[in-house]
MIDREN-352561 format. One line per 8 residues: their letters; for each residue x negated, y negated, z of N, C-alpha, C. Coordinates in steps of 0.02 Angstrom, whole numbers, plus 32768, in hexadecimal, padded with zeros to 4 digits. Example, Ala and Ser with C-alpha at 12.3 -4.5 7.8 and 13.67 -1.06 7.14 Angstrom:
! MIDREN-352561
as) 7D6C/811C/8186/7D99/80E1/8186/7D6C/80A5/8186  7D7E/8070/8162/7D54/8035/8165/7D7B/7FFE/818A
//
This chain:
! MIDREN-352561
msardata) 81F1/7D7D/840B/81C0/7DB1/83FD/81A5/7DA6/83B6  8163/7DA7/83AD/8146/7D9E/836B/814A/7DDE/8344  813F/7DD8/8301/8140/7E13/82D6/810C/7E45/82EB  80D3/7E2D/8304/809E/7E5A/8317/80AF/7E81/8356  80DF/7E6B/837C/80F2/7E8D/83B9/8132/7EB6/83B0  814C/7EB8/8372/818C/7ED9/8367/8186/7F25/836D  81BF/7F46/8372/81C2/7F8E/8377/81A4/7FAD/8339  8180/7FE5/8341/8160/8006/8309/8193/8017/82D4
vlechrlt) 8183/800A/8296/81B2/8019/8260/819F/805A/823C  8160/806C/823B/814A/80AA/8219/8121/80D2/824B  8137/810E/825A/8117/8137/828D/8103/817B/8270  80C7/8190/8283/80AE/81D2/8270/80A4/81FA/82B0  80C1/8236/82B1/80BD/8261/82EC/809C/82A3/82DA  805E/82AD/82F2/8038/82EB/82E7/803A/82FF/829E  802D/82CF/8273/8034/82D8/822B/7FF7/82FD/820F  8004/8335/81EF/7FCF/835B/81CE/7FDF/8360/8183
vcvpgrel) 7FAC/8351/815B/7FB3/8352/8112/7F7E/8380/80F5  7F94/83B1/80CF/7F67/83E1/80B0/7F74/83E6/8065  7F41/83F8/8040/7F48/840C/7FFA/7F2B/8453/7FF7  7F39/8478/7FC2/7F21/84BE/7FBF/7ED6/84C3/7FCE  7EC7/84E8/8004/7E82/84F5/8017/7E61/84C0/8041  7E85/8488/804F/7E66/8452/8076/7E97/8431/80A5  7E7E/8421/80DF/7EA4/83F8/810E/7E88/83B1/810A  7EB2/8381/80F6/7E9C/833D/80EC/7EA5/8312/812A
vrefdaei) 7EDE/8318/814B/7EEE/82F0/8187/7F0A/831F/81BB  7EEF/831C/81F8/7F03/834A/822C/7F22/8324/8267  7F63/832F/8273/7F86/8316/82AD/7F7B/82CB/82B7  7F8C/82A5/8284/7F85/825C/8286/7FC0/823E/82AC  7FB1/8216/82DF/7FE3/81F3/8306/7FD7/81A8/82FF  800B/8183/82EF/8003/813A/82E9/8047/8119/82EA  8047/80DB/8300/8081/80AF/82FA/8069/8072/82D3  8086/8068/8299/8072/8031/826D/80A9/7FFD/8272
rpgrvlav) 8098/7FC5/8292/80CB/7F94/82A5/80D3/7F5E/8270  810E/7F3E/826F/8117/7F04/8243/80E3/7ECF/8252  80D0/7EAB/821D/809D/7E78/8224/8057/7E90/8220  804D/7ED1/820E/800B/7EEE/820C/7FF9/7F05/81C5  7FBA/7F00/81B5/7F9E/7F1F/8178/7F70/7F56/818E  7F7E/7F93/8178/7F54/7FCD/8185/7F31/7FE0/8145  7EEE/7FDF/8145/7EC7/7FF4/810B/7EAF/803B/8115  7EBA/8065/80E2/7EA5/80AB/80E3/7E67/80B2/80B8
lgrngagk) 7E30/80CA/80D6/7DF0/80D1/80B3/7DDB/811A/80B3  7DB7/812E/8080/7D9C/8171/807C/7D80/817E/8037  7D58/81B3/8032/7D3B/81C6/7FF1/7D73/81DC/7FC2  7D61/81E3/7F82/7D8F/8200/7F52/7DA2/8247/7F6A  7DE2/8255/7F69/7DF9/8297/7F7D/7E00/82A1/7FC8  7DF7/826C/7FEF/7DFB/8273/8038/7E42/8276/8052  7E73/8266/8028/7EB9/826C/803E/7EE0/822C/8042  7EC4/81F6/8027/7EE7/81B5/802C/7F2A/81B7/8007
ssllhvla) 7F28/81CC/7FC8/7F67/81CF/7FA2/7F97/8202/7FBF  7F7D/823C/7FD3/7FA8/8270/7FF0/7FCC/8256/802E  7FA8/8232/8058/7FC7/8217/8095/7FFC/81E3/8083  7FEE/81B7/8054/801F/8184/8041/805E/81A5/8024  8056/81DB/7FFE/8090/81FE/7FE3/80BB/821C/801B  8099/8235/804F/80BE/824F/8088/80E2/8217/80AD  80C0/81DF/80B6/80DF/81A6/80D9/811B/818B/80B2  811A/8193/806F/8151/817C/8046/8189/81AF/8040
gltaptag) 817E/81EC/8059/81B1/821F/8054/81B2/8243/8011  817F/8238/7FE7/817C/825B/7FA7/8169/82A4/7FAF  813E/82B2/7FE0/812B/82F7/7FF0/8133/8301/803B  8140/833E/804D/8149/834E/8094/8105/835B/80B4  80FD/8347/80F3/80BF/8357/8115/80B8/83A1/8122  807C/83B8/812B/8071/83FD/813E/808C/840A/8184  8085/83D9/81AE/80A1/83DC/81F2/80AA/8394/820A  80D3/838D/823D/80DE/834B/8259/8118/8327/8237
evrlaarp) 811E/82E6/8247/8159/82C1/8230/8147/8277/8226  8168/8259/81F5/8165/8211/81EA/81AA/81F4/81F8  81AC/81BD/821D/81EB/819B/822C/81E8/8153/8215  821E/813C/81FB/8226/80F6/81E8/825E/80D9/8212  824F/80A4/8237/8280/8086/8265/829D/80BB/8293  8272/80E7/82AE/8284/811B/82DE/82AF/8152/82C0  82B4/8155/827E/82DE/8186/825C/82B2/81B1/822E  82B5/81F3/8232/828B/821D/8206/8297/820C/81BD
laawprre) 8262/820B/8196/8269/81FA/814F/829C/8227/812C  829C/8267/813F/82C9/8296/811E/8312/8285/812B  8320/825E/815E/8366/824C/816E/837E/820F/8149  8351/81ED/8124/8364/81B1/8100/8380/81C3/80BB  83BA/81AA/80A8/83CF/81AF/8062/839C/818C/8036  838D/81A9/7FFB/8356/8190/7FD3/835F/8146/7FBF  839C/8133/7FAD/83A6/80EE/7F98/839D/80BE/7FD2  83B5/80D1/800C/83AD/80A8/8048/8363/80A4/805A
lacqlgll) 833F/80DC/8053/82F8/80DC/8062/82D2/80AE/8033  82E6/80AD/7FF3/82C4/8083/7FC2/82CD/8039/7FD0  8301/8027/7FF5/830A/7FE1/8009/82DC/7FCE/8042  82C1/8000/8065/8298/7FF4/80A0/824E/8000/8093  823E/802C/8064/81F9/8043/805B/81E8/8044/8011  81B1/8023/7FFF/819B/8020/7FB9/8157/803F/7FB2  814E/8067/7F7D/810E/8089/7F70/80F2/8073/7F2E  80B4/805D/7F2E/808E/804F/7EF1/8061/808B/7EE5
lqasedpf) 806D/80AF/7EAF/8044/80E9/7E9F/8000/80D4/7E84  7FD0/8101/7E8A/7F8D/80F2/7E71/7F8D/80EC/7E25  7FB5/8115/7E04/7FBB/8112/7DBB/8003/8104/7DAA  800F/80D0/7D83/8053/80BD/7D70/805C/80CA/7D25  8096/80E6/7D14/80A7/80F3/7CCF/80E6/80CE/7CBD  80EB/80BB/7C7E/8127/8099/7C65/8143/80C3/7C2C  816B/80F6/7C3C/8181/8125/7C09/81B2/8108/7BD7  81D3/80D1/7BE8/8204/80B4/7BBB/81ED/806F/7BA4
pgtaldta) 81FB/805E/7B64/81E7/801C/7B4C/820F/7FE6/7B70  81F0/7FAD/7B78/8212/7F75/7B98/81E2/7F3C/7BA4  81FD/7F05/7BBA/81D4/7ECA/7BC9/81BB/7ECD/7C11  818D/7E9F/7C1F/8175/7E9B/7C64/81AE/7E8A/7C94  81DC/7E60/7C7F/8215/7E4F/7CA9/8241/7E8C/7CB4  824E/7EB3/7C80/8276/7EF0/7C87/8257/7F1E/7CBB  8215/7F24/7CB8/81F2/7F51/7CE7/81F7/7F37/7D2E  81EC/7EF7/7D39/81F0/7EDB/7D7C/8236/7EE2/7D98
lvgrhphi) 8269/7EDF/7D6D/82AF/7EE6/7D84/82BD/7F2C/7D9F  8295/7F5D/7D8C/829F/7FA1/7DA7/829A/7F9F/7DF4  8270/7F72/7E0D/826A/7F6D/7E56/82A9/7F57/7E78  82D7/7F39/7E54/8315/7F21/7E72/834B/7F58/7E75  8341/7F8F/7E53/8376/7FC1/7E4D/838F/7FDD/7E90  8365/7FE8/7EC3/8381/7FFF/7F02/83B4/7FD0/7F21  83B1/7F90/7F0D/83DD/7F5E/7F2A/841C/7F52/7F00  8421/7F75/7EC8/8459/7F6A/7E9A/848A/7FA5/7E9F
efwqwesd) 84CA/7F96/7EA4/84FC/7FCB/7EA9/84FE/7FF3/7E68  8513/8032/7E6E/8518/805D/7E34/8546/803D/7DFF  8532/8045/7DC0/8558/802E/7D86/855A/7FE2/7D81  852F/7FC0/7DA6/852B/7F78/7D9E/84EA/7F65/7D7C  84EB/7F2B/7D5A/84AF/7F11/7D38/848A/7EE2/7D67  844B/7ED5/7D55/8424/7EA5/7D7C/8445/7E60/7D78  8447/7E3D/7DB0/8465/7DFB/7DB2/8430/7DC5/7DA3  8447/7D88/7D9D/8419/7D50/7D95/83EB/7D4A/7DD2
adravard) 8406/7D5A/7E0C/83DD/7D57/7E48/83A6/7D8C/7E46  83B5/7DC8/7E2C/8383/7DFC/7E25/834D/7DE6/7DF4  8361/7DC7/7DBD/8331/7DAF/7D8C/8304/7D79/7DAA  8322/7D4F/7DD4/82FA/7D1A/7DF4/82C6/7D39/7E22  82D9/7D6C/7E48/82A9/7D8E/7E73/8271/7DAC/7E4A  8283/7DD0/7E14/8251/7DF0/7DEA/8221/7DBC/7DCC  823C/7D84/7DB5/8212/7D50/7D98/81E3/7D32/7DCD  81FB/7D29/7E09/81D0/7D0F/7E3F/8197/7D40/7E4D
claamdla) 81A5/7D80/7E4A/8171/7DB2/7E58/813F/7DB6/7E1F  8157/7DAE/7DE1/8129/7DAA/7DA8/80FC/7D6D/7DB0  8118/7D35/7DC3/80F0/7CF8/7DCD/80BC/7D01/7E04  80CF/7D25/7E39/80A1/7D31/7E70/8065/7D5A/7E5A  806E/7D84/7E26/8038/7DAD/7E0B/801A/7D8E/7DCC  8026/7D4D/7DC1/8008/7D29/7D89/801F/7D46/7D46  805F/7D59/7D42/807A/7D77/7D05/80B6/7D50/7CEA  80C0/7D14/7D02/80FD/7CEF/7CEF/8101/7CE4/7CA4
tleardvg) 80C8/7CD8/7C84/80C9/7CCB/7C3C/80CF/7D0A/7C12  80CE/7D44/7C33/80CE/7D84/7C0E/8110/7DAA/7C17  8144/7D8A/7C33/8180/7DB0/7C43/81A2/7DCD/7C06  819A/7DAF/7BCB/81BA/7DC9/7B8F/818D/7DF9/7B68  8150/7E04/7B7F/8122/7E30/7B5C/8136/7E79/7B65  812E/7EA0/7B31/8138/7EE8/7B36/8102/7F05/7B64  8116/7F32/7B90/80E7/7F4D/7BC1/80AC/7F6F/7B9E  80B9/7F8E/7B65/8084/7FB1/7B42/804D/7F85/7B27
tlsggerr) 8058/7F43/7B26/8026/7F14/7B0D/7FFC/7EF6/7B45  800A/7F07/7B83/7FE6/7EEA/7BBC/7FA4/7F0E/7BC7  7F74/7EEB/7BE2/7F35/7F0A/7BF5/7F3E/7F35/7C34  7F0B/7F5C/7C44/7F10/7F86/7C80/7F1A/7F5E/7CBF  7EF5/7F26/7CC5/7EFD/7EFC/7D00/7F41/7EDB/7D03  7F5A/7EC5/7CC9/7F9C/7EA7/7CC7/7FD2/7EDA/7CDA  7FCB/7F17/7CC4/7FFD/7F4B/7CD5/7FF9/7F5B/7D1F  7FBD/7F58/7D3B/7FB7/7F64/7D83/7FDA/7F2E/7DAA
rlaiatvl) 7FD1/7EEF/7D96/7FF4/7EB8/7DB8/803F/7EBC/7DAD  8054/7ED6/7D74/809C/7EE0/7D68/80B8/7F15/7D97  8093/7F4B/7DA2/80A9/7F7D/7DD1/80B1/7F60/7E17  8082/7F34/7E2B/8086/7F13/7E6C/80C3/7EE5/7E6E  80CE/7EC0/7E38/8108/7E93/7E35/8149/7EBB/7E3D  814B/7EF6/7E20/8187/7F20/7E25/8194/7F36/7E6E  815F/7F47/7E91/8167/7F59/7ED8/817A/7F1C/7F01  815E/7EE2/7EF1/8172/7EA5/7F13/81BC/7E96/7F08
aqdpqvfl) 81D4/7EA1/7ECB/821B/7E95/7EBC/8249/7EC4/7EE3  822F/7EFE/7EF5/8256/7F2D/7F1D/8264/7F10/7F63  8237/7EE6/7F7B/8240/7EC1/7FBA/824B/7EEE/7FF6  8220/7F21/7FFF/8229/7F4E/8039/820B/7F30/8079  821B/7F50/80B0/81FC/7F3D/80EF/81B7/7F5B/80F7  81AB/7F95/80D7/816C/7FB8/80DC/8150/7FC0/8096  8111/7FAA/808C/80EF/7FB4/804C/80B9/7FE9/8055  80BA/801C/802A/8086/804F/8027/8064/8048/7FE4
ldepiqql) 8024/8035/7FE5/8002/8020/7FA7/7FC4/804B/7F9D  7FC4/8071/7F67/7F8C/809E/7F58/7F5C/807B/7F29  7F24/8065/7F44/7EF0/8041/7F1F/7F0E/8008/7EF5  7F2D/7FD8/7F15/7F50/7FA3/7EF0/7F23/7F78/7EC5  7EE3/7F72/7ED7/7EB8/7F43/7EB3/7E8C/7F65/7E7F  7E97/7FA6/7E72/7E6F/7FC5/7E3D/7E80/7FA5/7DFA  7E4E/7F9F/7DCF/7E53/7F80/7D8D/7E5A/7F34/7D8E  7E59/7F16/7DC9/7E62/7ECE/7DCC/7E1F/7EA9/7DD2
dpqhqfav) 7E1B/7E6E/7DB3/7DE0/7E44/7DBB/7DE1/7E25/7E01  7DA8/7E0A/7E17/7DA4/7DEF/7E5C/7DDA/7DBC/7E6B  7DEA/7D8F/7E3C/7E1D/7D5C/7E49/7E5F/7D7D/7E5B  7E73/7DAE/7E34/7EB4/7DCD/7E40/7EB2/7DFE/7E7B  7E78/7E1C/7E88/7E72/7E45/7EC5/7E83/7E1B/7F02  7E64/7DE0/7F06/7E70/7DB6/7F41/7EB8/7D9C/7F42  7ED4/7D8C/7F08/7F19/7D74/7F06/7F49/7DAA/7F20  7F3D/7DE8/7F0B/7F69/7E1F/7F22/7F62/7E29/7F6D
lrrfrala) 7F24/7E2C/7F85/7F1B/7E39/7FCD/7F35/7DFF/7FF7  7F2D/7DC2/7FDF/7F49/7D89/8004/7F95/7D8C/8006  7FB3/7DA2/7FCF/7FFC/7DA7/7FCD/8015/7DD8/8001  7FF6/7E12/8006/800E/7E44/8036/7FFB/7E32/807D  7FC4/7E0E/8086/7FB3/7DF4/80C8/7FE9/7DC3/80DF  8000/7D99/80B1/8034/7D69/80C2/8076/7D8C/80D2  8086/7DC1/80AC/80C3/7DE6/80B9/80C0/7E07/80FF  8086/7E22/8111/807F/7E3E/8154/8085/7E08/8189
dggrtvvl) 8067/7DD0/817D/806C/7D99/81AE/80B5/7D83/81B6  80DE/7D8F/8182/8125/7D7E/8186/814F/7DB5/81A4  8130/7DED/81B9/8155/7E21/81DC/815C/7E63/81B8  8140/7E69/817B/8143/7EA9/8157/810B/7ED7/8170  810F/7F16/815D/80DC/7F47/816C/80B9/7F5A/812B  8077/7F59/812B/8051/7F68/80EE/801D/7F9E/80FE  801E/7FD4/80D7/7FEC/8008/80DA/7FCE/800E/8095  7F8D/8006/808E/7F6E/8007/804C/7F2C/802B/804E
slhdpgla) 7F1E/8050/8019/7EDD/8071/8014/7EAD/8044/7FEE  7E6F/8043/8004/7E3B/801A/7FE6/7DFA/8041/7FE2  7DCC/8029/7FB8/7D89/8047/7FB6/7D54/8017/7FD2  7D67/7FD9/7FDF/7D37/7FA7/7FF6/7D42/7F99/803F  7D16/7FB0/806C/7D1F/7FA2/80B3/7D1A/7F58/80C4  7CF7/7F32/809A/7CF2/7EEA/80A6/7D36/7EC8/809E  7D5C/7EDD/806B/7D9F/7EC2/8062/7DCE/7ED9/809A  7DC5/7F17/80B1/7DED/7F2E/80EA/7DDF/7F03/8127
arfadevl) 7D9F/7EF3/8133/7D8C/7ECA/816D/7DAB/7E84/8167  7DB3/7E6C/8129/7DCC/7E27/8120/7E17/7E23/8124  7E3C/7E54/810A/7E84/7E4D/8103/7EAD/7E7A/8131  7E90/7EAE/814D/7EB7/7EDE/8174/7EB2/7ED0/81BF  7EE4/7EE7/81E3/7EE2/7EE6/822C/7EC6/7F27/8248  7ED7/7F5E/8226/7EC3/7FA1/823C/7EA6/7FC7/8201  7E7E/7FFA/8210/7E65/8026/81DC/7E72/806E/81F1  7E7C/8098/81BE/7E80/80E0/81C7/7E4A/80FE/819A
llfgdgrw) 7E19/811C/81B9/7DE2/813C/8195/7DF2/8186/818E  7DF3/819F/8150/7E00/81E5/8142/7DBF/8206/812A  7DAA/8239/814F/7D6A/8259/8140/7D71/8295/8111  7DAE/82A7/80FF/7DB9/82DA/80CD/7DB8/8321/80E6  7DAD/832A/8127/7DAB/836E/8144/7DDB/8374/817F  7E0D/834A/8180/7E3E/8349/81B6/7E31/8313/81E9  7DF2/82FE/81EF/7DE1/82CB/8220/7DF7/8286/8208  7E09/825C/8238/7E1C/8218/8228/7E0A/81EB/8263
qhgpvtea) 7E05/81AC/8255/7DF8/817A/8289/7E24/813E/827A  7E4A/8128/82AC/7E7A/80F2/82A3/7E70/80BF/82DB  7E6E/8080/82C9/7E67/804D/82FC/7E63/8008/82DD  7E5D/7FD4/8307/7E56/7F90/82ED/7E16/7F89/82C4  7E17/7F5D/8292/7DDC/7F55/8268/7DA0/7F3F/8290  7DAC/7F1A/82C5/7D74/7F01/82ED/7D51/7F39/8313  7D72/7F72/831C/7D55/7FA9/8342/7D44/7FE5/8316  7D71/7FF7/82E9/7D68/8035/82C2/7D3E/802C/8284
lhggaise) 7D37/7FEF/826C/7D13/7FE2/822E/7CCE/7FC7/823E  7C9C/7FF3/823D/7C57/7FE0/824B/7C28/800A/8220  7BE9/7FF7/8220/7BB9/8016/81F4/7BB3/8061/81FC  7BB3/8079/823A/7BAC/80C1/8246/7BE7/80E8/822A  7C24/80CE/8234/7C5F/80F1/821B/7C61/80F1/81CF  7C4E/80B7/81B0/7C4E/80B2/8168/7C19/80E1/814A  7BDF/80E5/8169/7BAB/8111/8151/7BC2/815A/8152  7BE2/816E/8188/7BFB/81B2/818B/7C34/81BE/815A
lygiavqe) 7C5E/818C/8151/7C98/8193/8126/7C84/81A0/80DD  7C52/817A/80C5/7C3F/817E/807F/7BFE/81A5/8072  7BDD/81B9/80A7/7BA0/81E1/809F/7B65/81B9/8086  7B64/8177/8093/7B2C/814D/8080/7B1C/811E/80B9  7ADE/8109/80BE/7ACB/80D7/80F0/7AE4/8093/80DA  7B03/806F/8107/7B1C/802C/80F7/7B02/7FFA/812A  7B01/7FBD/8116/7AEE/7F86/8142/7B28/7F55/8146  7B36/7F3F/8182/7B6C/7F0E/818C/7B4F/7EC8/8188
lrwpggrt) 7B6E/7E9F/815E/7B59/7E59/8158/7B90/7E2D/8176  7B7B/7DFF/819E/7BAB/7DD2/81BF/7B9C/7D89/81AE  7BD0/7D61/81AE/7BCB/7D19/81A7/7C05/7CFB/81CF  7C04/7CBB/81DD/7C3C/7C9E/8204/7C7F/7CAB/81E3  7CA9/7CD0/8206/7CEC/7CDD/81ED/7CF2/7D1A/81C0  7CBE/7D42/81B7/7CC6/7D7C/818B/7C8C/7DAD/8191  7C95/7DE6/8171/7C61/7E1A/816E/7C70/7E49/8135  7C3B/7E6D/811F/7C44/7E9F/80EC/7C0F/7ED5/80F6
fvpa) 7C11/7F08/80CC/7BE3/7F40/80D2/7BC4/7F4E/808E  7B81/7F58/808D/7B5E/7F66/804F/7B31/7FA2/805A  7B22/7FC8/8024/7AF3/8000/802C/7AB0/7FE7/8047  7A95/800C/8076/7A56/7FF7/8096/7A1A/8006/8068
//
């Protein structure tokens, strides 16, 4: 059985997400299987971050349930859950001084027994993840001296070092130049092709069309649309999603969307 045919690892059952005065997602049902990349699209404030926080177990849904490996999130011990599920927040803070390597090593903590220090193997993993994010030469730099884009790549390297089965990524490519945007998306595409589950929010439907298998469109009023990129991602849906007319451009092997 291939990774794409494996049993669903992340399940949403009649999931409703609300914030004061607004219903963002209404009764969302989905099975997000290993080997898949799901891109979440929507306007600012449509509920992308709120949904990812619910999927990560940081906040409780208004109604419904999230299951990981057929087990309700609430039933997972937090440390065990952190070994299975990694969340990249939209905004990352570094409250304590340290080097880039120190920060990346934080991702290894769920795998380290209490009262133990990071091993050489943990450091090797962290260094590999820094290298994957083009930060190998900056491992000894103080985090406070890094640029915004470098700190964003460091946050991604930290999640990579966590080595979870499910990645939940809130706008992973914000602050990144085009070269690093593509490097990040290719990395997570490769991880999905190797059997991991990736859910990420994006603002560019063209990148979703290129790297994702499925899309979830959030309209910000409870409505949602979920399906394969080949079916759910089209000019009419994008126009309604963002409130602007768009034109779909196609070429052999790819497509994107631009304002009409």
